[in-house]
N, CA, C and O atoms as CSV, one atom per row, in Angstrom:
chain,resi,resn,atom,element,x,y,z
A,1,UNK,N,N,17.519,2.186,11.650
A,1,UNK,CA,C,16.916,2.507,10.350
A,1,UNK,C,C,16.304,4.044,10.087
A,1,UNK,O,O,16.026,4.505,8.979
A,2,UNK,N,N,16.161,4.727,11.383
A,2,UNK,CA,C,16.265,6.104,11.418
A,2,UNK,C,C,17.162,6.927,10.829
A,2,UNK,O,O,16.907,8.030,10.345
A,3,UNK,N,N,18.660,6.158,10.888
A,3,UNK,CA,C,19.731,6.762,10.315
A,3,UNK,C,C,19.585,6.839,8.741
A,3,UNK,O,O,20.065,7.803,8.146
A,4,UNK,N,N,18.915,5.813,8.051
A,4,UNK,CA,C,18.706,6.080,6.991
A,4,UNK,C,C,18.005,7.082,6.445
A,4,UNK,O,O,18.174,7.558,5.322
A,5,UNK,N,N,17.067,7.457,7.402
A,5,UNK,CA,C,16.104,8.501,7.065
A,5,UNK,C,C,17.002,10.101,6.860
A,5,UNK,O,O,17.067,10.943,5.964
A,6,UNK,N,N,17.568,9.944,8.147
A,6,UNK,CA,C,18.414,11.267,8.542
A,6,UNK,C,C,19.494,11.133,7.106
A,6,UNK,O,O,19.386,12.202,6.505
A,7,UNK,N,N,20.193,10.471,6.581
A,7,UNK,CA,C,20.988,10.780,5.612
A,7,UNK,C,C,20.254,10.817,4.330
A,7,UNK,O,O,20.749,11.417,3.376
A,8,UNK,N,N,19.129,10.230,4.234
A,8,UNK,CA,C,18.265,10.779,2.709
A,8,UNK,C,C,17.944,12.088,2.990
A,8,UNK,O,O,18.247,12.828,2.054
A,9,UNK,N,N,17.457,12.637,3.905
A,9,UNK,CA,C,17.089,13.917,3.982
A,9,UNK,C,C,18.338,14.865,3.940
A,9,UNK,O,O,18.228,15.893,3.272
A,10,UNK,N,N,19.449,14.626,4.557
A,10,UNK,CA,C,20.588,15.298,4.496
A,10,UNK,C,C,20.978,15.335,2.663
A,10,UNK,O,O,21.163,16.429,2.131
A,11,UNK,N,N,21.049,14.273,1.992
A,11,UNK,CA,C,21.168,14.061,0.761
A,11,UNK,C,C,20.172,15.132,-0.112
A,11,UNK,O,O,20.703,15.882,-0.931
A,12,UNK,N,N,18.916,15.158,0.075
A,12,UNK,CA,C,17.718,15.588,-0.324
A,12,UNK,C,C,18.032,17.155,-0.102
A,12,UNK,O,O,17.860,17.927,-1.046
A,13,UNK,N,N,18.466,17.600,1.075
A,13,UNK,CA,C,18.646,18.754,1.338
A,13,UNK,C,C,19.876,19.685,0.637
A,13,UNK,O,O,19.778,20.875,0.335
A,14,UNK,N,N,20.878,18.950,0.488
A,14,UNK,CA,C,22.049,19.002,-0.443
A,14,UNK,C,C,21.641,19.426,-1.937
A,14,UNK,O,O,21.872,20.461,-2.562
A,15,UNK,N,N,21.048,18.419,-2.234
A,15,UNK,CA,C,20.614,18.755,-3.833
A,15,UNK,C,C,19.584,20.089,-3.730
A,15,UNK,O,O,19.628,20.937,-4.621
A,16,UNK,N,N,18.817,20.201,-2.793
A,16,UNK,CA,C,17.826,21.561,-2.976
A,16,UNK,C,C,18.895,22.503,-2.816
A,16,UNK,O,O,18.823,23.374,-3.683
A,17,UNK,N,N,19.889,22.659,-2.007
A,17,UNK,CA,C,20.775,23.809,-1.722
A,17,UNK,C,C,21.658,24.028,-2.901
A,17,UNK,O,O,22.070,25.175,-3.072
A,18,UNK,N,N,22.015,23.082,-3.751
A,18,UNK,CA,C,22.647,23.194,-4.826
A,18,UNK,C,C,21.687,23.793,-5.961
A,18,UNK,O,O,21.883,24.915,-6.429
A,19,UNK,N,N,20.604,22.939,-6.380
A,19,UNK,CA,C,19.575,23.519,-7.183
A,19,UNK,C,C,18.990,25.013,-7.246
A,19,UNK,O,O,18.681,25.640,-8.259
A,20,UNK,N,N,18.896,25.531,-5.560
A,20,UNK,CA,C,18.335,26.952,-5.303
A,20,UNK,C,C,16.967,27.171,-5.567
A,20,UNK,O,O,16.157,26.254,-5.704
A,21,UNK,N,N,16.685,28.426,-5.642
A,21,UNK,CA,C,15.533,28.460,-5.942
A,21,UNK,C,C,14.613,28.454,-7.168
A,21,UNK,O,O,13.414,28.719,-7.246
A,22,UNK,N,N,15.713,27.991,-8.332
A,22,UNK,CA,C,15.276,27.543,-9.727
A,22,UNK,C,C,14.331,26.376,-9.594
A,22,UNK,O,O,13.445,26.395,-10.448
A,23,UNK,N,N,14.294,25.557,-8.910
A,23,UNK,CA,C,13.938,24.129,-8.563
A,23,UNK,C,C,12.696,24.228,-7.506
A,23,UNK,O,O,12.040,23.233,-7.198
A,24,UNK,N,N,12.478,25.333,-7.062
A,24,UNK,CA,C,11.462,25.527,-5.687
A,24,UNK,C,C,10.123,25.185,-6.489
A,24,UNK,O,O,9.701,26.064,-7.240
A,25,UNK,N,N,9.545,24.197,-6.411
A,25,UNK,CA,C,8.162,24.002,-6.671
A,25,UNK,C,C,7.180,24.866,-5.730
A,25,UNK,O,O,6.251,25.540,-6.175
A,26,UNK,N,N,7.514,24.751,-4.361
A,26,UNK,CA,C,6.570,25.450,-3.168
A,26,UNK,C,C,6.400,26.864,-3.762
A,26,UNK,O,O,5.284,27.376,-3.854
A,27,UNK,N,N,7.473,27.454,-4.145
A,27,UNK,CA,C,7.695,29.001,-4.366
A,27,UNK,C,C,6.776,29.236,-5.470
A,27,UNK,O,O,5.968,30.116,-5.171
A,28,UNK,N,N,6.607,28.752,-6.670
A,28,UNK,CA,C,5.989,28.656,-7.760
A,28,UNK,C,C,4.808,28.638,-7.620
A,28,UNK,O,O,4.184,29.403,-8.355
A,29,UNK,N,N,4.010,27.777,-6.638
A,29,UNK,CA,C,2.578,27.615,-6.463
A,29,UNK,C,C,1.960,28.602,-5.600
A,29,UNK,O,O,2.410,28.857,-4.484
A,30,UNK,N,N,0.899,29.181,-6.113
A,30,UNK,CA,C,0.156,30.406,-5.027
A,30,UNK,C,C,-0.351,29.869,-4.195
A,30,UNK,O,O,-1.577,29.962,-4.155
A,31,UNK,N,N,0.203,29.230,-3.367
A,31,UNK,CA,C,-0.450,28.792,-1.865
A,31,UNK,C,C,-0.571,29.952,-0.756
A,31,UNK,O,O,0.110,30.977,-0.787
A,32,UNK,N,N,-1.473,29.669,0.168
A,32,UNK,CA,C,-1.282,31.140,1.072
A,32,UNK,C,C,-0.341,30.546,2.025
A,32,UNK,O,O,-0.195,29.403,2.459
A,33,UNK,N,N,0.276,31.707,2.227
A,33,UNK,CA,C,1.578,31.719,3.429
A,33,UNK,C,C,1.204,32.187,4.564
A,33,UNK,O,O,0.245,32.932,4.767
A,34,UNK,N,N,2.223,31.606,5.608
A,34,UNK,CA,C,2.190,31.657,6.973
A,34,UNK,C,C,2.880,33.110,7.087
A,34,UNK,O,O,3.929,33.252,6.459
A,35,UNK,N,N,2.493,33.965,7.670
A,35,UNK,CA,C,3.117,35.358,7.841
A,35,UNK,C,C,4.400,35.191,8.871
A,35,UNK,O,O,4.358,35.802,9.939
A,36,UNK,N,N,5.337,34.510,8.608
A,36,UNK,CA,C,6.498,34.327,9.563
A,36,UNK,C,C,7.833,34.100,8.686
A,36,UNK,O,O,7.946,33.402,7.678
A,37,UNK,N,N,8.894,34.940,9.390
A,37,UNK,CA,C,10.123,34.836,8.581
A,37,UNK,C,C,10.640,33.354,8.336
A,37,UNK,O,O,10.450,32.533,9.233
A,38,UNK,N,N,11.226,33.003,7.272
A,38,UNK,CA,C,11.811,31.671,6.816
A,38,UNK,C,C,12.950,31.442,7.675
A,38,UNK,O,O,13.333,30.310,7.971
A,39,UNK,N,N,13.556,32.634,8.126
A,39,UNK,CA,C,14.709,32.415,9.362
A,39,UNK,C,C,14.074,31.584,10.441
A,39,UNK,O,O,14.462,30.477,10.814
A,40,UNK,N,N,13.342,32.069,10.764
A,40,UNK,CA,C,12.585,31.656,12.395
A,40,UNK,C,C,11.999,30.293,12.151
A,40,UNK,O,O,12.102,29.461,13.052
A,41,UNK,N,N,11.393,29.974,11.020
A,41,UNK,CA,C,11.002,28.644,10.478
A,41,UNK,C,C,12.254,27.553,10.490
A,41,UNK,O,O,12.176,26.406,10.928
A,42,UNK,N,N,13.265,28.090,9.987
A,42,UNK,CA,C,14.477,27.042,9.516
A,42,UNK,C,C,15.047,26.737,11.349
A,42,UNK,O,O,15.264,25.655,11.894
A,43,UNK,N,N,15.129,27.808,11.786
A,43,UNK,CA,C,15.642,27.607,13.697
A,43,UNK,C,C,14.700,26.756,14.180
A,43,UNK,O,O,15.004,25.668,14.668
A,44,UNK,N,N,13.694,27.112,14.097
A,44,UNK,CA,C,12.840,25.893,14.866
A,44,UNK,C,C,12.986,24.675,14.412
A,44,UNK,O,O,13.095,23.761,15.230
A,45,UNK,N,N,13.015,24.430,13.144
A,45,UNK,CA,C,13.232,23.314,12.364
A,45,UNK,C,C,14.368,22.279,12.700
A,45,UNK,O,O,14.393,21.086,13.003
A,46,UNK,N,N,15.115,23.082,12.545
A,46,UNK,CA,C,16.712,22.686,13.400
A,46,UNK,C,C,16.586,21.822,14.813
A,46,UNK,O,O,16.939,20.717,15.226
A,47,UNK,N,N,15.815,23.074,15.347
A,47,UNK,CA,C,15.740,22.675,16.754
A,47,UNK,C,C,15.040,21.366,17.019
A,47,UNK,O,O,15.262,20.599,17.956
A,48,UNK,N,N,14.200,21.235,16.092
A,48,UNK,CA,C,12.898,20.079,16.353
A,48,UNK,C,C,13.945,19.020,15.970
A,48,UNK,O,O,14.264,18.228,16.856
A,49,UNK,N,N,14.496,18.912,14.812
A,49,UNK,CA,C,15.487,17.837,14.625
A,49,UNK,C,C,16.352,17.532,15.470
A,49,UNK,O,O,16.719,16.357,15.478
A,50,UNK,N,N,16.881,18.375,16.332
A,50,UNK,CA,C,18.172,18.140,17.122
A,50,UNK,C,C,16.976,17.428,18.213
A,50,UNK,O,O,17.135,16.237,18.481
A,51,UNK,N,N,16.089,17.980,18.676
A,51,UNK,CA,C,15.333,17.162,19.867
A,51,UNK,C,C,14.963,15.673,19.378
A,51,UNK,O,O,14.992,14.727,20.166
A,52,UNK,N,N,14.623,15.535,18.059
A,52,UNK,CA,C,14.191,14.184,17.627
A,52,UNK,C,C,15.387,13.307,17.910
A,52,UNK,O,O,15.313,12.323,18.647
A,53,UNK,N,N,16.451,13.681,17.323
A,53,UNK,CA,C,17.751,12.816,17.213
A,53,UNK,C,C,18.212,12.706,18.628
A,53,UNK,O,O,18.642,11.588,18.910
A,54,UNK,N,N,18.228,13.576,19.573
A,54,UNK,CA,C,18.608,13.402,20.938
A,54,UNK,C,C,17.568,12.448,21.801
A,54,UNK,O,O,18.014,11.777,22.732
A,55,UNK,N,N,16.066,12.411,21.431
A,55,UNK,CA,C,15.202,11.645,21.974
A,55,UNK,C,C,15.488,10.299,21.551
A,55,UNK,O,O,15.269,9.383,22.344
A,56,UNK,N,N,15.998,10.032,20.284
A,56,UNK,CA,C,16.136,8.844,19.991
A,56,UNK,C,C,17.683,8.284,20.149
A,56,UNK,O,O,17.968,7.138,19.801
A,57,UNK,N,N,18.283,8.847,20.492
A,57,UNK,CA,C,19.590,8.428,20.971
A,57,UNK,C,C,19.711,7.866,22.342
A,57,UNK,O,O,20.459,6.958,22.705
A,58,UNK,N,N,18.568,8.779,23.285
A,58,UNK,CA,C,18.637,8.444,24.883
A,58,UNK,C,C,17.786,7.581,24.675
A,58,UNK,O,O,17.910,6.970,25.736
A,59,UNK,N,N,16.787,6.892,23.977
A,59,UNK,CA,C,15.758,6.120,24.066
A,59,UNK,C,C,16.596,4.733,23.815
A,59,UNK,O,O,16.411,3.815,24.614
A,60,UNK,N,N,17.518,4.555,22.720
A,60,UNK,CA,C,18.068,3.725,22.318
A,60,UNK,C,C,19.086,3.465,23.132
A,60,UNK,O,O,19.426,2.283,23.083
A,61,UNK,N,N,19.783,4.221,23.962
A,61,UNK,CA,C,20.661,4.219,25.383
A,61,UNK,C,C,19.778,3.311,26.597
A,61,UNK,O,O,20.058,2.297,27.237
A,62,UNK,N,N,18.689,4.137,26.564
A,62,UNK,CA,C,17.927,3.697,27.823
A,62,UNK,C,C,17.657,2.034,27.640
A,62,UNK,O,O,18.177,1.133,28.299
A,63,UNK,N,N,16.775,1.925,26.642
A,63,UNK,CA,C,16.353,0.453,25.972
A,63,UNK,C,C,17.430,-0.550,25.912
A,63,UNK,O,O,17.167,-1.748,26.013
A,64,UNK,N,N,18.927,-0.008,25.714
A,64,UNK,CA,C,19.968,-0.924,25.725
A,64,UNK,C,C,20.173,-1.690,27.050
A,64,UNK,O,O,20.373,-2.878,27.302
A,65,UNK,N,N,20.018,-0.291,27.998
A,65,UNK,CA,C,20.782,-0.612,29.528
A,65,UNK,C,C,19.639,-1.678,30.080
A,65,UNK,O,O,19.910,-2.763,30.594
A,66,UNK,N,N,18.429,-1.200,29.889
A,66,UNK,CA,C,17.102,-1.987,30.497
A,66,UNK,C,C,17.252,-3.131,30.230
A,66,UNK,O,O,17.250,-3.892,31.197
A,67,UNK,N,N,17.429,-3.700,28.939
A,67,UNK,CA,C,17.403,-4.825,27.922
A,67,UNK,C,C,18.804,-5.399,28.585
A,67,UNK,O,O,18.656,-6.512,29.091
A,68,UNK,N,N,19.990,-4.910,28.666
A,68,UNK,CA,C,21.117,-5.723,29.097
A,68,UNK,C,C,20.685,-6.080,30.883
A,68,UNK,O,O,20.960,-7.220,31.257
A,69,UNK,N,N,20.213,-5.387,31.635
A,69,UNK,CA,C,19.875,-5.456,32.882
A,69,UNK,C,C,18.726,-7.044,32.892
A,69,UNK,O,O,18.808,-8.017,33.642
A,70,UNK,N,N,17.853,-6.813,31.907
A,70,UNK,CA,C,16.784,-8.007,32.123
A,70,UNK,C,C,17.670,-9.192,31.895
A,70,UNK,O,O,17.888,-10.054,32.746
A,71,UNK,N,N,18.285,-9.167,30.383
A,71,UNK,CA,C,19.192,-10.425,30.318
A,71,UNK,C,C,20.113,-11.231,31.280
A,71,UNK,O,O,20.211,-12.428,31.550
A,72,UNK,N,N,20.786,-10.034,31.714
A,72,UNK,CA,C,21.852,-10.467,32.781
A,72,UNK,C,C,21.049,-10.977,34.054
A,72,UNK,O,O,21.708,-11.729,34.772
A,73,UNK,N,N,19.855,-10.732,34.437
A,73,UNK,CA,C,18.880,-11.186,35.422
A,73,UNK,C,C,18.456,-12.710,35.023
A,73,UNK,O,O,18.388,-13.593,35.878
A,74,UNK,N,N,18.157,-12.951,33.547
A,74,UNK,CA,C,17.833,-13.967,32.950
A,74,UNK,C,C,18.631,-15.046,32.970
A,74,UNK,O,O,18.298,-16.158,33.380
A,75,UNK,N,N,19.755,-14.720,32.504
A,75,UNK,CA,C,20.911,-15.504,32.523
A,75,UNK,C,C,21.344,-16.224,34.196
A,75,UNK,O,O,21.511,-17.434,34.348
A,76,UNK,N,N,21.447,-15.382,35.128
A,76,UNK,CA,C,21.744,-15.432,36.210
A,76,UNK,C,C,20.341,-16.199,36.875
A,76,UNK,O,O,20.679,-16.524,38.014
A,77,UNK,N,N,19.341,-16.496,36.712
A,77,UNK,CA,C,18.548,-17.513,37.014
A,77,UNK,C,C,18.690,-18.616,36.447
A,77,UNK,O,O,18.647,-19.663,37.094
A,78,UNK,N,N,18.900,-18.585,35.039
A,78,UNK,CA,C,19.129,-19.518,34.611
A,78,UNK,C,C,20.375,-20.706,34.851
A,78,UNK,O,O,20.276,-21.924,34.703
A,79,UNK,N,N,21.390,-20.025,35.208
A,79,UNK,CA,C,22.708,-20.601,35.835
A,79,UNK,C,C,22.429,-20.937,37.073
A,79,UNK,O,O,23.127,-21.835,37.543
A,80,UNK,N,N,21.504,-20.419,37.830
A,80,UNK,CA,C,21.409,-20.860,39.345
A,80,UNK,C,C,20.539,-21.843,39.142
A,80,UNK,O,O,20.688,-22.670,40.041
A,81,UNK,N,N,19.554,-22.214,38.267
A,81,UNK,CA,C,18.746,-23.413,38.194
A,81,UNK,C,C,19.353,-24.117,37.741
A,81,UNK,O,O,19.320,-25.203,38.320
A,82,UNK,N,N,20.184,-24.056,36.615
A,82,UNK,CA,C,21.366,-25.455,36.142
A,82,UNK,C,C,22.192,-25.821,37.199
A,82,UNK,O,O,22.303,-27.029,37.407
A,83,UNK,N,N,23.006,-24.772,38.163
A,83,UNK,CA,C,23.607,-25.405,39.290
A,83,UNK,C,C,22.910,-26.008,40.210
A,83,UNK,O,O,23.529,-26.988,40.625
A,84,UNK,N,N,21.766,-25.844,40.782
A,84,UNK,CA,C,20.887,-26.385,41.460
A,84,UNK,C,C,20.346,-27.668,41.243
A,84,UNK,O,O,19.963,-28.387,42.167
A,85,UNK,N,N,20.298,-28.017,39.905
A,85,UNK,CA,C,19.807,-29.323,39.413
A,85,UNK,C,C,20.926,-30.133,39.109
A,85,UNK,O,O,20.707,-31.314,38.838
A,86,UNK,N,N,22.153,-29.683,39.106
A,86,UNK,CA,C,23.293,-30.455,38.805
A,86,UNK,C,C,23.964,-31.040,40.295
A,86,UNK,O,O,24.477,-32.145,40.478
A,87,UNK,N,N,23.787,-29.936,41.277
A,87,UNK,CA,C,23.945,-30.286,42.866
A,87,UNK,C,C,22.952,-31.492,43.264
A,87,UNK,O,O,23.394,-32.373,44.001
A,88,UNK,N,N,21.720,-31.554,42.832
A,88,UNK,CA,C,20.959,-32.450,43.142
A,88,UNK,C,C,21.155,-33.799,42.697
A,88,UNK,O,O,20.860,-34.830,43.301
A,89,UNK,N,N,21.804,-33.644,41.316
A,89,UNK,CA,C,22.238,-35.065,40.554
A,89,UNK,C,C,23.230,-35.357,41.201
A,89,UNK,O,O,22.980,-36.481,41.635
A,90,UNK,N,N,24.296,-35.032,41.578
A,90,UNK,CA,C,25.390,-35.139,42.468
A,90,UNK,C,C,25.116,-35.986,43.759
A,90,UNK,O,O,25.865,-36.913,44.067
A,91,UNK,N,N,23.978,-35.628,44.532
A,91,UNK,CA,C,23.426,-36.445,45.833
A,91,UNK,C,C,22.734,-37.308,45.698
A,91,UNK,O,O,22.294,-37.985,46.627
A,92,UNK,N,N,22.514,-37.454,44.640
A,92,UNK,CA,C,21.554,-39.116,44.264
A,92,UNK,C,C,22.493,-40.328,44.312
A,92,UNK,O,O,22.055,-41.458,44.098
């Protein structure tokens, strides 16, 4: 699901880059500005996006590994119980 958000953001960013400053609505508004260079804000934004993507990837990998481990243990317990039941039926 988060992949669609990244794709959509990339499309919006591409449209904004093509449109240029002509359609920059925020630049036309007379809002108070933070006295920071826009290049610094862009760099921080890219680092934050990279960190978010990395955190999502690591979380997915960790969750998949733990889920696989859990389900293998459950499957092994179920198989063990099944073989114990079959062994007791043969002894009767």
